C-alpha positions as CSV (number, residue, x, y, z in Angstrom):
1,M,126.8,104.7,235.4
2,S,128.4,101.6,236.8
3,F,126.7,98.3,237.5
4,D,127.4,96.7,240.9
5,V,126.7,93.0,240.9
6,H,126.1,93.1,244.6
7,E,123.2,95.6,244.3
8,Y,121.3,93.3,241.9
9,S,119.9,90.1,243.4
10,G,117.5,89.1,240.6
11,N,118.0,87.1,237.4
12,P,120.4,89.0,235.2
13,F,119.0,87.4,232.0
14,L,115.5,88.9,232.5
15,V,116.6,91.9,230.5
16,F,116.7,89.7,227.4
17,G,113.0,88.8,227.6
18,P,111.2,85.5,228.4
19,R,112.9,82.3,228.0
20,P,112.6,80.8,224.5
21,R,112.0,77.4,226.0
22,R,108.7,78.7,227.4
23,E,107.6,79.9,224.0
24,L,108.6,76.7,222.4
25,R,106.5,74.7,224.9
26,V,103.5,77.0,224.3
27,R,103.9,76.7,220.5
28,A,104.1,72.9,220.8
29,Y,101.0,72.8,222.9
30,I,99.0,75.0,220.6
31,V,100.0,73.2,217.5
32,R,99.5,69.7,219.0
33,Q,96.0,70.6,220.3
34,H,95.1,72.2,217.0
35,R,96.2,69.1,215.1
36,S,94.1,66.9,217.5
37,G,91.0,68.8,216.2
38,R,90.4,71.4,218.9
39,R,89.3,74.9,217.8
40,L,91.9,77.7,218.4
41,A,89.5,79.7,220.5
42,D,89.1,76.7,222.9
43,I,92.9,76.1,223.0
44,L,93.5,79.8,224.0
45,E,91.1,79.5,226.9
46,D,92.9,76.4,228.2
47,P,94.2,76.7,231.8
48,C,97.3,74.8,230.7
49,L,98.4,77.8,228.7
50,R,98.2,80.0,231.7
51,R,100.4,77.6,233.6
52,L,102.9,77.5,230.7
53,G,103.4,81.2,230.3
54,G,100.5,83.6,230.8
55,Q,98.6,85.6,228.4
56,S,101.4,87.8,227.1
57,V,103.6,84.8,226.3
58,V,100.7,83.0,224.7
59,W,99.8,85.9,222.4
60,R,103.5,86.6,221.5
61,T,103.9,83.0,220.7
62,L,100.7,82.9,218.6
63,M,101.8,85.9,216.6
64,N,105.2,84.4,216.0
65,P,105.6,83.5,212.3
66,A,106.7,80.0,213.1
67,T,103.5,79.3,215.0
68,L,101.4,80.7,212.3
69,I,103.2,78.6,209.7
70,A,102.7,75.5,211.7
71,L,99.0,76.2,212.2
72,R,98.6,77.1,208.5
73,A,100.3,74.0,207.4
74,H,97.9,71.8,209.4
75,T,94.9,73.8,208.1
76,D,96.1,73.5,204.5
77,D,96.6,69.7,204.9
78,E,93.2,69.4,206.4
79,L,91.5,71.4,203.6
80,T,93.3,69.3,201.0
81,Q,92.1,66.1,202.7
82,L,88.5,67.4,202.9
83,A,88.6,68.4,199.2
84,A,89.8,65.0,198.2
85,E,87.1,63.3,200.3
86,G,84.5,65.7,198.7
87,A,85.7,64.8,195.2
88,R,85.5,61.1,196.0
89,V,81.9,61.5,197.4
90,S,80.7,63.6,194.5
91,G,82.2,61.1,192.0
92,G,84.7,63.7,190.6
């Protein structure tokens, strides 16, 4: 089977999947909003995410280990800070 360039008028790079830049923008938005204090459920309903990539890109980005690590790091930092504040308040 031969491939004739003249028969194909679309983007030849679509066979490689979505552009990584789009996923990077989605990840940056999710992490930035989460660090600003928004709940993840609220972030996922944000119309901005639909404009950035659509539901499939958002879920693929959310399940990406790099995104989960970034969200977990923020959550761990937040829990450590809350524990320190709780110890200070209780006098421990």
